[in-house]
N, C-alpha and C positions, 0 to 999 in steps of 0.2 A: 541540474539541481535535483536532489533526491532526499526525501525525508524518511527517517526510521522511527522507532519507538520513542527514543529520547535523544536522538542524534540526527545530524544533517550533513550532507556532503554536496559539494558543487565543483564543477570543473571550470577552469579558465584556460582555454586552449587545451594543451595536453596535461596541464597541472591539475591534480586532484587535491582538494582541501576538504577536511572534515572537522566537526566540532560537536560538543555535547558529551553525553555519558560515555565513559570509557572503562567501566568497572569490569568488563569482560574482554577488553582489548578490541572492541568493535570499531574503533576509529582506524584500525590497521596501522598503528604507529610503532608496533613492535614491542609494546609493553602495556600492561594494565596500569591505569593511573586514576587520579581524581578527575572530575569533570574538566573538559577543555572548553573554555567559554568563548573563545574567539576562533575564527577559521585558521586551521593549521595545515600546512602542506604535508601531504602523504607521500607524493612522488609524481613522476611524469609517466603517463601511460597512453596508449591508444585504446580507449575504452569503447566497447560496443554497447554496454549496458551496466547499470548498477541496481542492486536490489538490497535495500536496507530493511532489516527486521527489527524485532524488539530489542535484542541485545547482540546482534551480529550483523555483518555486512558481507555482501558478495559482489563480485565484479566479473564481467566478461571482458577480457582483454583480447585484442586482436592477435591472432586470427580467429579465436573462439575458445580460449581457455578460461575456465571458471576458477576464481580464487575466492576464498572466504576467510574471514577473521572474526573473532569474538567467541561467544559461548559455543562450545563443541569443537572449535577449531584452534583457539589460542590467539594471541595478539599479533602474530605475524601471518600475513596472508598465506593460505595453504592451497596448493593446486589440487582440485578435485577431479578435473576431467577436461576434455577438449571436444571441439565440434559443436559448440553451443553459440546461440545468438542472443538469447534473453535469459534473465535470471530474476527470481522473486524470492524473498525471504519472509517467512511469517514469524510467529513467536518461537516455536521450537522445531520448525521444519522448513524446507526450502524446495523449490522446483526450478528446473532449467528447461528451456526450449531448445532442442537440437536443430541444426540446420536442415534436417530432413523432415521437420514437423512433428517429431515425437517428443514426449515429455518424460523427464527423468527427475525423480524426487529422492530426498534423503532426510534423516532426522527422526523426530518423534512420529509414531504412528498410532498413538493411543486412541484416536478417534477415526482411524482409517484414512487420514489426510494424505497418505502417500499413494493411495489408489492401487494397492497391490492385491486387493481381494482378501485381506486379513485385517484384524485389529491387533495392535500391539506389535511385539517383536523387538529385536535389538536396535537401540538407537545408535546410529553411526553416521559418518559423513561420506558414505559411498553412494553416489548417484545410481539408481536402478530404474530402468525403463518401465513405464506403465504399459503392460502388454495389451495389444489390440487397440491402442488409442493413438491415432495419428492425424495428419492434416490439421494441426493446431497452429494458430497464428499468434496467440498470446496466452500466458498462464500467470495467475496471481495466487500467492500463498498468503493466507490470513492466519489468525490465531490458531484455529483448530480445523479449518476447512480450506479447500483449494478450489479455484474455478478456472476454466479454460475457455477461450473463444476459438472456435474452429473456423476453417476457411469457408465453410458454408454459412457462416455467421450465426450459428447456433451456440448456446452456452451450456457447458457441462460442469457440474460441481460435485464434490465428494468430501467426506470427512464429517466433522462434528455438525450437528443440526439442532442443538438445544433450543435455539431461538428462531428456527425456521430459515436459517441463512442459506440453505441449499436451494430454496425456491421450489420444492417438490410437493407442496401442499400439506406437509407434515412438520411437526416440531417435536423436540424432546430427544434426550440422548439415545432412547431406544430406536430412534429413526435416523441414526447416523448411517452413512453409506461408505463402503470401503472400495468402491470402484466408481469411475466416472459415470455420472447419471445426468441425462439431459434435463435441463429445466424446461418443463412443458410450456407450450404456447408462446415461446419467445423466439422470434426470428429477426433477421436483418439487423443484428447487433453489430455496432462498430467498435465499442470499447467496454471493458469490464473492470471493476474495482471491488476488492473485498477486504474486510478487516475483522475486528474481534467479533462483532455481533451481527453485522449486516453486509449486504452485497448490493452494488448499484451497477447499472449499465446505461449506455447511451446508444440509441438506435440510429440507423442511417438517416432517418427523417428528423433527428435531433431530439426526439422525445426521450425523456429520462424515466427510468423505472428503478425502484429500490425494494428490497424485501429483507426480512429477518427481524432482529431485535429492534424495538422502537421505544425503549424506555425513556429516551430523552428526545423523542420526536426527530431522530436523525434520518428517518426515511423521507421527510419533507412532504408528507401527505396530509398534514393538517391536524394530526392527533398523535397519541402516544400508544397506539395499539399495535402489537407485533403483526407482521404479515408473513404468511408462509408461501405466498406466490408473488411474482412480480407485480408491483403496484405503481401505476403511473403518477408522477408528480403532477398535480392538477393545475388548472387555470391556464392551460396552453403553454406551460413552461417548456422552453427549449434550451438545450445545452450542447456544447461541443465536447465536453468531457465531464462526467459525474464521478466524484472521488469520495470514497468512504474512509472516514477516520474512526476513532473508537466509538464515541457517542455523538459524533457530528459528521457533517458531510459538506463538501464544497463542490461547486459547479463553475466551470469556465463557460462564459457566454460571450462570444466575440472577444473583445479585449477587457471585458468586465468579469468580476468574480462575485458569486452569490454563495451564501452559507446558510446552514440550518442545523438544528439540533441543540445539543448542550452548549452552554457558554460558561461552564463552571471554571474553566481555566483560560477564559478570554479567547477561546479558539475560533469564535465566529468572526473576530476582527471587526466588529461593529460597535465598539464601545461597551459601556457597562449596561448591557441589556440582559434579560433572562433567556430562558429557552425559547427558541424560535421554531415553530412547527411547520413553517413554510419558508421557502427560499427568500432571502433578503439580500439586497446588494451591499457590498462593502464600498461605500461611497468614496472613500479616499484612494481607491485602487482602480486604475484604468490602464489601457495599452499593455495588457498582460499577454505574454506569448505562451507561458507555461505555468502551471500550478501543481503542487503536490501536497499531500497531507501526511502527517505522522500520527502518533497515538492521540495527542491532543494539542498539536501545533501545526502550522501550515506555512508554506513559503510560495512566493510567486516571482517569476522572472519577467522583467521588463527590458526594453532595449537599453535602458540606462542603468540596469543593475538588478540586484536581488533584494527582496523585502520579506520579512518573516513576522509572525505574530502568534499569540497563544501561550501555552504552557512553556515555562523557561526554567523549571526546577533544576535541570541539569546543564543549563547554558546552551540548550539546543537552538536558541535563536541567534547565537553568535554575536551577542552584543556586549560581552565582557562581564555580565552579571547574571543573576538568577531571578530577576523580576519579570513576572508575566507582562505581556503587552496586549492591549485590547484593540490595537489598530496596527496595520502594517508599518514596519520600521525598516529603513535601509540597513543592509548588512555590508560591511566593508571586507572584501576579499583581497588579500595581498597580491 
């Protein structure tokens, strides 16, 4: 299961199903259309990874071919390259991890998010390698910045830094970076997630850190003050994975899920509450194996199926309507 800006995809065996916004053809159904409000089969594939962006989707099909559909690509999946194992799509750019540990990016470079050492340039769908940057194990493309986790468990970020989302102790557009820049003082990282305004990581000892924009308390540190350096979620909070949405975040803790930040679109999944500045458990959700977050919705996988909650303006919850849900609701996949 993978969540995008306003759409969602899930696999059942080799079958890929997607639903939600399709105004740019991001559901890979071969045509632009109105919202698709229930899970709809795209096709049968041997998928290595999916990366859903704001209005586009990319997939790595075995043995390593990247296909993308949506804005910039069209509604029919387009082959961009081979030799890849992971892919991540942000708002207007994307990056893929090659099987040799190098990173290749394409799309908009207005904020330097392609890591090529320049700002701007021609926007296209040709993957270009970030020179001198290797030994990478994961890469995440956000709205205007990108972060990567290297094999030595350090984190490197580049691109837009208006809200301090690069974690380098500075903020503002004048402090954007157009080459990968190591996040200082951050080691032993196991997982990284990035989105519109902020970035979060989980370390080997399960401690969780977030930084960047905090206008809706999405950093989980107890206030709404932006952070330009990694800030630990307090009170001994431990996580298996910490995931950044637009102005909210979600953490998987064992089989439980905690959420924090804005609840303007019911994305916290904890009923009709306001903003939550610290992690709080979604009490109706347990035995979770995997969780992912979109722009303002989230989904979780349990042994007995898929559940989603939050913003549903485009039918991205897959429930057949456009009503938001403030608690996890089972989704039926054919």
